C-alpha positions in Angstrom: -6.7 10.9 -1.6 -8.2 12.6 -4.5 -7.6 16.0 -2.9 -3.9 15.1 -2.3 -3.5 13.8 -5.8 -4.9 17.1 -7.1 -2.4 19.2 -5.2 0.8 17.1 -5.8 2.9 17.7 -8.9 3.3 15.1 -11.5 6.1 15.0 -14.1 5.9 13.4 -17.5 8.9 11.2 -18.2 9.8 9.6 -21.5 11.1 6.0 -21.3 13.9 4.7 -23.5 11.3 3.2 -25.9 9.7 6.6 -26.4 6.6 6.0 -24.3 5.7 8.7 -21.8 4.5 8.0 -18.3 3.5 10.1 -15.3 5.7 10.2 -12.2 4.1 11.6 -9.0 6.1 14.0 -6.7 5.3 11.7 -3.8 3.8 8.3 -4.6 0.2 7.8 -3.2 1.2 4.5 -1.7 3.8 6.4 0.4 1.2 8.9 1.6 -1.3 6.0 2.5 1.5 4.3 4.4 2.3 7.5 6.3 -1.3 8.1 7.3 -1.9 4.4 8.3 1.3 4.4 10.4 0.3 7.7 12.1 -3.1 6.3 13.0 -1.8 2.9 14.2 1.0 4.4 16.3 -0.9 7.3 17.8 -1.9 7.3 21.5 -5.7 7.8 21.6 -6.1 7.0 25.3 -8.1 9.5 27.4 -5.1 10.2 29.6 -3.1 11.5 26.6 -5.5 14.4 25.8 -5.4 17.8 27.6 -9.0 19.0 27.8 -8.3 22.6 29.0 
């Protein structure tokens, strides 16, 4: 996750009260969810792989 965070862009946005906060291009929670769903829903059975 540290590598992804390093390569994603981050904007600095000022709130109405004048405080600045950082907004990630893609939230890390979204990336974590994508990776978790990919692993959970992937077919890892031996029949699925082509060993040519």
